[in-house]
N, C-alpha and C positions, 0 to 999 in steps of 0.2 A: 425408328429411333432407338437409342441405347439408353438404358436406365440402370443405375447402380443403387442398391439399397443396403445400408449398413445395419447391423444389429449387434447386441452384446454389451453395449455400454451400460453404465449404471453407477451406483455408489458402492465404494469399497474402502475398507480401512487401509491405512498405510502398511505396507509389507504384503498386501494381498495380491491376488492375480485376477486377470480378466482375459477372456478370449473374444476378440472381435471378429465378426464375420461380414463378408460383403459378397453379394451375388449380382452379377450383371445379366441383363436380359435384353431381348430385342433381336434384330437381324444381325447376329454375330457369327462370323465364321472363324475368326481368330483374334487374339489379343496378344500383342507383343510383350507388354509389361503391365503389371498392376502394383499399386503401392498404397501405403497409408501415410497420411499427413495429419498434422494437428495444428490447431489455432486457438489462441487465447485473445481476449480483448486487448487491443492496442499493439498487437504484434502481427507480423506476417505469418502466413501459413508456412510451416516448415516440414521437411521430410522426416519421417520416422523410419521407414523401410520400404524397399522396392524389390520385386521379384520379376524376372524375365521368363519368357516362354521356355527357354532352355533349362531353367532351374537355378541359374545364378542369382545371388541376392546381394543387396547392399544395405547397410544400416548407418544411421546417424551415429556419430561417435559417442554421444551421451547415452545412447540406447544399447549399443552393442554389449551383449552379455546378459541383458535383461529382457529381451524380446526375441521372438522368432516368427518370421513371416513364411507362409506356405500357401500353395495353391491346391485347390481341389482337383480330383481326377477329371472332372469335366472341363477344367481350365478356365471356366468363366466365373470362378469364385476365388476369393483370397481370404486368408485368416491371419490374425495377429495375436499371438500369445504373449501377454505382458505379465511379467513377474516383478516382485519387489517394488511395487508401485509406491510412489512418493506423492505428497500433496502437490508438489510442483508439476506433476504429470496431469493435473486437472486441466482439461481442454475439450474442445469438440474435435473428434477424430473423423477424418474424411477418407473415403475410399476413392482411388483414382485409377483410370484405365487409359492407356495410350497405345497407339499402333493398332487400333481396332480395324479389322478387315484390311490391313495393310496401309492404312492412312496414318502416318506418323505426324505428330505435332498438333493433332486435333484431339485433345483430351476430354474425358468425361469425368464428372464428379458426382458423388452421392450427396445427399443432404446433410450427412454427418450424424454422429451419435455421441452423446455427452458422456464423458468419463469424469467422475468426481471422486477424488481420493481424500478421505478425511484423516486428520491427525489424531 
């Protein structure tokens, strides 16, 4: 089985920065894409950023310029550097992996890490 574990969340003041980390474990030979999503009560989970195995990235328009997604050398980890955080960024941030071992469409999710931005 595949497991994803997030870390790095916490409480930060507006204008501050956080670096989220996610590590995937299990019988993993390859991962096509990994990404970060966030969710607040009453809203659907939304994309923050995604990175593919080849290194290409995509960002939500509201985040572009404020965050950077990257993958570790082992390729089974992903990071999200967030800067200039705002109170409205408060949410649970989830790590996602898809295309694991060549199987696309069967995604895996971490349990999430809470990010709270105070004013």
